[in-house]
C-alpha positions as CSV (number, residue, x, y, z in Angstrom):
1,M,-42.0,-10.7,-7.4
2,E,-42.0,-6.8,-7.2
3,E,-41.3,-7.0,-3.5
4,A,-38.3,-9.2,-3.9
5,E,-37.0,-7.0,-6.7
6,R,-37.4,-3.9,-4.5
7,A,-35.6,-5.6,-1.6
8,R,-32.7,-6.5,-3.8
9,L,-32.3,-3.0,-5.1
10,T,-32.5,-1.7,-1.6
11,R,-29.8,-4.1,-0.4
12,R,-27.7,-3.1,-3.4
13,A,-28.1,0.5,-2.7
14,V,-27.3,0.0,1.0
15,L,-24.2,-2.0,0.2
16,T,-23.0,0.6,-2.4
17,V,-23.4,3.4,0.1
18,A,-21.6,1.3,2.9
19,V,-18.7,0.5,0.6
20,A,-18.3,4.1,-0.6
21,A,-18.4,5.4,3.0
22,G,-16.0,2.8,4.2
23,V,-13.5,3.7,1.5
24,G,-13.9,7.4,2.3
25,F,-13.2,6.8,6.0
26,A,-10.4,4.3,5.5
27,F,-8.2,6.2,3.0
28,P,-8.8,10.0,3.2
29,A,-5.3,11.0,4.2
30,W,-3.7,8.4,1.9
31,A,-5.7,9.5,-1.1
32,N,-5.1,13.3,-0.7
33,A,-1.4,13.3,0.3
34,D,0.8,15.7,-1.5
35,A,3.5,14.1,-3.7
36,T,6.8,14.1,-1.9
37,D,10.1,12.3,-2.5
38,D,10.9,12.2,1.2
39,P,9.3,9.0,2.5
40,V,10.0,9.7,6.2
41,E,8.2,13.0,5.9
42,L,5.3,11.4,4.0
43,I,4.9,8.7,6.6
44,K,5.0,11.2,9.4
45,R,2.3,13.3,7.8
46,L,0.1,10.3,7.1
47,T,0.5,8.3,10.3
48,G,1.9,10.7,12.9
49,K,4.8,8.3,13.4
50,I,8.4,8.6,12.5
51,A,9.6,5.8,10.2
52,T,13.2,4.5,9.9
53,E,14.9,3.3,6.7
54,S,15.9,-0.2,7.3
55,D,17.8,-2.9,5.4
56,R,15.4,-5.5,7.0
57,V,12.8,-4.4,4.4
58,A,13.9,-5.4,0.8
59,L,11.9,-3.8,-2.0
60,K,12.9,-4.8,-5.5
61,M,11.5,-3.2,-8.6
62,P,13.0,-2.5,-12.1
63,R,14.6,0.9,-12.3
64,I,13.1,1.5,-15.7
65,F,9.9,-0.1,-17.0
66,P,8.2,0.6,-20.3
67,N,4.7,1.3,-18.9
68,G,3.1,2.0,-15.6
69,Y,0.3,-0.5,-15.9
70,T,2.0,-3.6,-14.6
71,V,5.3,-2.8,-12.8
72,P,6.7,-5.9,-11.0
73,L,7.3,-5.6,-7.3
74,D,9.1,-8.1,-5.0
75,L,9.1,-7.5,-1.2
76,H,10.6,-9.3,1.7
77,V,10.9,-8.4,5.4
78,D,13.7,-10.0,7.3
79,T,12.1,-11.4,10.5
80,G,11.7,-14.8,12.1
81,M,7.9,-14.2,12.4
82,T,8.0,-15.2,16.1
83,D,5.6,-13.8,18.7
84,A,8.5,-11.6,19.9
85,D,9.6,-10.3,16.4
86,H,7.2,-10.2,13.5
87,V,5.8,-7.8,10.9
88,K,2.1,-7.1,11.2
89,S,1.5,-5.4,7.9
90,V,3.2,-3.8,4.9
91,R,1.8,-0.9,2.9
92,I,3.1,0.0,-0.6
93,L,2.9,3.7,-1.3
94,A,3.3,5.6,-4.6
95,P,3.2,9.3,-3.6
96,R,2.6,10.6,-7.1
97,N,-0.3,8.2,-7.9
98,P,-3.9,9.5,-7.6
99,I,-4.4,7.2,-4.6
100,V,-1.1,7.0,-2.7
101,E,-1.6,3.5,-1.0
102,V,-1.5,1.0,-3.9
103,A,-1.3,-2.2,-1.8
104,A,-1.5,-3.5,1.8
105,F,-0.5,-6.9,3.1
106,H,-1.1,-8.4,6.5
107,F,0.9,-11.2,8.1
108,V,0.4,-13.5,11.1
109,P,3.3,-14.7,13.3
110,Q,4.3,-18.3,12.9
111,R,1.7,-18.7,10.1
112,S,3.0,-16.6,7.2
113,E,6.2,-15.5,5.6
114,P,6.6,-11.8,4.9
115,R,7.3,-12.1,1.2
116,V,5.2,-10.8,-1.7
117,S,5.5,-10.7,-5.4
118,T,2.9,-8.7,-7.4
119,R,2.5,-6.0,-9.9
120,I,1.3,-2.4,-9.3
121,R,0.3,0.6,-11.3
122,L,2.3,3.8,-11.4
123,A,1.1,7.1,-12.6
124,E,4.6,8.6,-13.4
125,P,8.2,8.1,-12.5
126,Q,8.5,8.2,-8.7
127,F,9.9,6.6,-5.5
128,V,7.9,3.6,-4.4
129,V,7.9,3.1,-0.7
130,A,7.3,0.0,1.4
131,V,6.2,0.7,5.0
132,A,6.5,-2.3,7.4
133,E,4.7,-2.1,10.7
134,M,6.4,-4.3,13.2
135,N,4.8,-5.9,16.3
136,D,6.4,-3.3,18.6
137,G,4.8,-0.5,16.6
138,A,8.0,0.6,14.8
139,L,7.7,1.6,11.1
140,L,10.5,0.4,8.9
141,I,10.7,1.6,5.3
142,A,12.5,0.9,2.1
143,K,12.2,2.9,-1.1
144,T,13.2,2.5,-4.7
145,W,13.0,4.8,-7.8
146,V,11.1,3.5,-10.7
147,E,11.1,5.3,-14.1
148,V,8.0,4.5,-16.2
149,A,7.4,5.7,-19.7
150,T,3.6,5.7,-19.8
151,N,1.0,6.6,-17.2
152,G,-0.6,3.4,-15.6
153,C,-3.3,5.3,-13.7
154,S,-5.3,7.1,-16.4
C-alpha cells in the first residue's frame, strides 16, 4: 500500500512539474508583454510577424460592460474553410491583462466553421484583439475597445 501511495505522489509531482514547465515555455512572451494599444506593434513584438487589420475577422463585444469577469465575445472569420483558403487558429489577446493571451481556438479545413461565442475576463478597459493565422501564414487582426467597470482578473 505504501509503495502505491508513493508512486501516486511521484506521478503527481512529475505531472505538476511538467505542466508548470510547459506553461512557462509556451507563454513566456505572451505573459510578459507590455500593455500597448497598437495591436500591429504588439503582434510584431510577440510573433516577429507583421499583422494586417482585416474586415475578414469580425470581433464583436459590448463597448461597455459592468464587470470584467464575464465579458461576451463573438468571433467569425470570413473564409470558405477550403484547403486553399482557411484559418488555422485564432488567438484572443487582452494586452492589459496579467496574461495577454486569454483564449486560443484551432480550426480544421472542411471540418469546422471559424465561429466562436464565449466569455472572457478583462482586467481593465482596453482593446481586445483577435489574431487569425491563415493557412498561408498571414496574420489578420481585428480589435475592439471594451470598457469594464470592475477588474475581472484579481
